[in-house]
N, C-alpha and C positions, 0 to 999 in steps of 0.2 A: 503494500500500500504506500509505503513512504516512497520506494523506488517511483511508483507512479507520479506521485506528487514531483519528484524532482526531475522526473522527465517532462512534466507539464509546465516547469518552471524555465524549461530550456526551450519550448516552443517558440518559433520565430513569428513575430505578429507584425504584420505589414499594413500600413494604411490602405483606403481604398485608393486616392491618388496614386500611391507607389504601386499597388497592383495594375491600375488602369496604365501607369506608364511603362511598368514591365511588358504588359501584354502587348500594348501599341508598339514598343520597341522591338519585342521580339518578332512581332508579325511583320514590321517594315524592314527589320534585317533579312529575316527568309523571302520577303519579298525581294529586296534590293540584289541580295546573294543570288536569288534563282534568276534575276535578269541578268546579271553580269555572267554567271555561267552560260547562259544561253548566248549571250553576245560573245564570249568568247570561243565559245563553240562553233559560231557561226562567223567568226572573225579569222578562222583559220584558213578557210577556202576563200574569204576576201581577200587575206595578204597574199595567199598564194597567186590568185587571179592578176592581184596589183603587181606584184614583183613579175610575173609572167608579162605582163603588158608594159612595164616599166623597162625590161630588158628588151623586148621587140622594140620599142620608139629608141632606146638609145643606140642600139645595133643601127638601126634603119638612119638615125640622123649622122651616124659616121660617115654615110655616103657624102655629105657635104664636105667633108674633108680629103676627098680623094679628086684630084683633079686628072683630068685626061686632056692630051694635046698629040694629034696625029699619032693615034693607036700607043701612044706611053701615056704612064699615070704617075702622079706624085700624090705620095701620102703624106699629109701634115702630121707631125708627131704627136700632136696634143690628143690624137685621137685614142690615143692609148692610156691617157690619164683621166678614165671617167670614175666618177665615184663608184664603189662597190661593184664595179663591173670591171671584169679582164676582158680586153679585145685582143683577137689575134687576127692576122691577115695571111691567107693561104693564096698561092697561086693555083691554076687550073688543076694543076697536077696532084695537088695536095702538099706542096712544098711551103712551109711557114715563111713568110716575108717578115714579118714583125710581130712583137708581142708577147708578152710572158703570163704565165699564170701558174698557180699553186697546184693544181690537179695534175694526176697522172693517168691519163688514159688517151686512147686514140680511136675514133669512130669515123664512120663514113659520114659525109656531106649531107644533110637532107636540108633542101631549101624552105626557109621560111615554116620551121616547124619547131616549137619548143620542146624540150625533152629534160627528163629527169636523170641523170646520170648517176653511178658510183664509181667513185677512181680506185675501188679495191683498198683502200687502206680507212674506209669507216666514215669516209666524208663523201655528201650528195651534192650534186651541184644543178643549176637551170643552165641548158646548153641551147643556144640559137644560132643557126647557121642562115647567112643571106648571101644570094650570088649577086656581085656586081658585074655588069656586063660592061667592057670596056670598049671592045671590038669584035668583029667577024672571026670567031673562033679563039677570042682572048678574054676570059673571064678571070674573076678573083673571088674569093670567099672571105666573106667576114662573120668571124665566131665571136660570138658573146658568151662569157661564162660568169656565173654569180654564184656564190654558195648558199644552200638553203639554211645554212644556221642563221641568217639574218631574220628569218622568219621566228627562228626560236627567240631570237633577241630581243625581237619587236614584241612577242607574246611575253616574253617575261616583263618587258618593260609596260606593257599594258596591265599586266595582273599586278605588278606592283602598284601601278597607278590606280588601278580599280580598288585594290585593299586600302589604299591611303584615303581615296575618295569616300570608300563605304565606311571607315572609320568616323571620318569627319561627318559623313550623313548619319552615321547612327549615333554620335554624340548630339548632334545637331536635332534629330529625331526626339532622342530622350530628353533633353534639355526644353525643346518645345512642348513634346508630349506631358512632361511635368508642369510646365506653366499652365497648359490648357488643363490639364487633369483638376490641377489645384484651384484654377479659376470655376472650372465646371463644379467640383467639390466645396466651394466656400461655403454655399447654403447648408450644406450638409454639418459642416464642421459648426458653422453657427448655430445651428439645430441641436447639436452634439453639446455644445457649451450652455443654451438655454435650458435644454433637460435637465442638464448637471444642476443648473441654478434653481429648477424648481425642484428637483429633487431634495435640495440643499435648504429648501423654504426660503429662498434669497429674494425672488423677484418673479411675480406670475404674470405682470404686465409685459414683459420682453415679447416681441414677434420678431420674425424672420423677415427682413426686408430684401427684395430681388429689385432687379432692373425692369423698369415697367414694360420694355420692350420683351421680356423673354416670357415665351410661351413653350414650356416644353416639361417632361415629367419631373423635373426638379421643381419647376415652378408650381404643379399640382401638389406635389409632397408639401412644400412650403406652405401652401394655401390650406392643406389638409391640417397641416400642423399648428398653423395660426388658429385655425378653427377650433382643433381639441384643445389649445391652450386657452382660448378665451371661454370654452366650456368648462374647463376645469376650474379656471379662475371665477365664474359666475358660482359652479359649485360649491367651491371652498367659502365663496361669500355666504351663500345660501345656509352652508352648514354652520358657519361661524354664528349668523343671524338667528339661525335655528336654535343654537346653544344657548344663545343669549336669551330667545324669547321664552325658551322652555324653562331655563332658569329663571325667568320673572314670572312667568305663570305658577311655579311651583315653590317660589319663595315666600310668596303672601301667604297661602294657605299653610304650610308648614311652619310658617313665622307664629300665625294664630294659634294652629296647634302646640307649639312649644309653649306659648306665653299663657294659654289657657289651661294647660295640664300643670303648669306650675303653679297656677292661681289656684286650681283645685286641690293641689297637693298641701297647699299651705291654709288652706281652710277645712274646717271639719263640717260645714253646713252639706247636708245630704241632699238638697233641693239645689243649691248652686252647683255640686258636682254633677247632678244629672244636668243641668243646664250645660255646663262646659263639654261632657259628652256629647249632647246633641251638636253642639257647634263644632266639636274634633270630626263625629260622623259626617255633617253635611260638608267640611273642608276634605275628610278621606274621599267621600263620594265625589267631589269634584275632581280629585286629584285621579281617581280611578275612571271617571269618565273622560279625560284629557290623555290618559294612557291608552285607552281603547280606541278613541277616535285616531290617535297617531298609529296604531297597529293596524287599523281599517286602513289608513291611508298608505301605510308600508305594503300592505298586501295589495293594493291597486297598482302599486309601484312596481311590484314584482310579476312578471310575466308567468313566471312558472306554478304560481298558486293557482290552482284551479276554481273557477268561480261558475257555479252551476246557472245553465240558461235555461231557458224555456221559452216557447211562444206564448206570447202575450197582448194583451190590448192597452195600449200605451195610453189611451184617451181615459180608461177608469183610472190609471196610475197619475195623471194629472188631475182628475177629479179628486181622489183621495186626498192628494197632497194639498190641494186648495183647501178642502174641507179642513185639514189638521192645522190651518193656521189662522182660521176663521177668529177664534177667540183673542189669540195675539194680536190681531190686526184690529178688532174691535175695541181692545184697551186705547188704542191711538186714534179713534175714528177713520180708519183708513177702509175704503171701499176696494173690493177685489172683484175686477171684471174679466169675464171670460168669453174667449171667442174661440170657434171652433172644437167646443167640447159636448158636442152635440150627441146625437145616437150611433152615428158612423164610428165603426171601430176601426182603429188605426193598428195594425199589427207590426210585431217585429220581437227578435229574439233577444232576450236580456234576463238580466236578475231582477225579478219585482222589487225586492227589500231596498237594494243599490238604486236603483231608478227612482223609487219614492224618496229615498234619502237626498238624492241628487236635485228635484225638484222643488223637495221642502227646503233644503238648503239654500236656493235661489229664492226662493218667497220670503223665509225668513231674513235674508241679506235685503230684499227689496223693503220690509218692513221696518229692519231697523235703520236704513238708509234713507227711508220715506220721511214725508213730514205728516205733522199730526193733521188730521181731517183730508188727508192727500188721497191718492188712488194707486192701484196695481192693477196692470192688465196681462191677463194671462192669454197666451194665443198659441195655437196647434195647426199644422197644415201639412200638407205632403207635396216634395217636390221631385223632379228627376235631374239630378245632378251627374253630370258626365256618364249619363247612361244608364245609372244607377237610383232605382227609387230612394228617397230620404224622407225620413220622420222629423220634421223641423217643429220647434216650440221657441218661446220667446216669453221673458218675464221682464215687463217694464215697468217704471214708476218714475213718479214726478218729484224726487226728493232731492237731496242736497247735491248728488251728483259726485264725479272722481276727476281730480286733478289729471290732466294729461301727463304729468310725469309719474302718476300712480298707477296708469292704467296697464303698464307692463308689470305690475306688482300684486294684482289683486288676487291672483292664483297663487301666490306662494303661501308658504305655511307663516300663520301668525302674523300675518299682514292685517293691520286695522286702521282707518284714518284716525286722528288723535281726537276727532269730534266724538266719532262713535264710540271709541273707546272708552270715553268718558262717561257717556249715556249709558253702554251696556257693559256693565261689570261682570255679566256673567258669561260674555263670550269669550272664545278662544283665538279668534282670529283663523279658524281652519274650516269654516264652511264652506267657501269657493275653492279653497285648496281641494276640499273631498269632492266636491261637484265636478270639477275639473278633470280629477283622476277616474272618477266614475264613468263620465263620458267618454274619456280615451281608452279606458279598459272595453268600453262597448263599441271599439271602432269609431267613434264619433268625435264631435269637433264642438267646443265651446267658446265663443268671443264675445267681447264686451263692446258696447259703444257707451259713452258718456259725457255730459257737459256740466260743467260746476252750475248749481243752483237751476238745473233743468232736468234732472234726473238720468236715470242710468237703463240700458236694455241689454240684456243677457241672451245671447241666441245660440240653442245647440242644434245640431244636426246628427241624426241617428241613421244606420242603415235600416231601410223598410223591409217588410217580408212579405210578399204578395200570397196571400190564402185562397185557393180555390174551393169554392163551395161546391 
């Protein structure tokens, strides 16, 4: 086991930009090497053809240095000093007139034909013969000879130059590839640094910034990361607010319980002790209700928890919810008006208890936010949204309304407007949050529109179920 850990410590770790540079460099090196090998393979034939043609051109140019006068000829000596070519002159009978060469061979003359010959000493030569006509019956032969070793020298020089260029190219490719990879991976490095800061709890507000014109997979990843970081930030802020609100809601009843029990223990009056016990029970029941509501909301947020569904008439659910809040509305002289809650059934699959709780919470919220001697309107209708039938409902009041800055917070746990908080001491600020979770659990949507001093309207949409009679 210790040997495994020791071996793990010596594992080579390479950064992503290093890997990209390495792979890119190896690929370019193999590609360039293959190209150079193919070029050298083809260059042999090209060089051979070039040497042959150069030999032919130089030998035939020698004719310009032979002068003829009255069947006599004169040879300019500079004919024998051509670069890399040995020139010999022979008479018609094959006797050498001039010129020297290193090879040791004797061959018949073949007019205007380039040959490769071996001198018997391990050397090969290019040989070219050209017959020059002086006069009738008087001809001379011009023979050009050059060593094939020039090909080898040229090939060696080209290989050396190719290797030098390949090395320079490889270095350039690696440096350029590293710079390109580093530039490409810069957002990844930035994301890595931000993630580490998030894990260390330093700053959740940092975001990855890219070139505005950049539209690629890295940009998509950066956008996804920024969205994730934003959601994490909102989630952490909600959790902090949640912890603060729970502490606030529990601190008051706990303080009352502690103070009342201390008082009950300090006095001997049985009637006073019974009064304290009733207060303690009331506060304990409030805390128990709070815990149960939080557990219910948690279940709504947990998709894995099974919620029994059945086919039900949602019109009846709306009617029962409206009837359940009539007494509470009457205490503030608020009238409840219904629309669309006639005899026609509206069917959907859902949990009757949860859907009743959702509508009741919306109505309770409308009463809480409503004005004395005000009104609440309950509506129910069906629509066909995006090809699918929907059950739509609305709860509207003419109460104090909600400020625009708070519209995004109304479905958060423990959110309550200060005015309402002061009016309703028994509320928890969880009613709308629960209604929203119940609606989402039924694959529905709950939205709100509101204006200050004009009232609020909550609209929900749920998938409808067609029933064939």
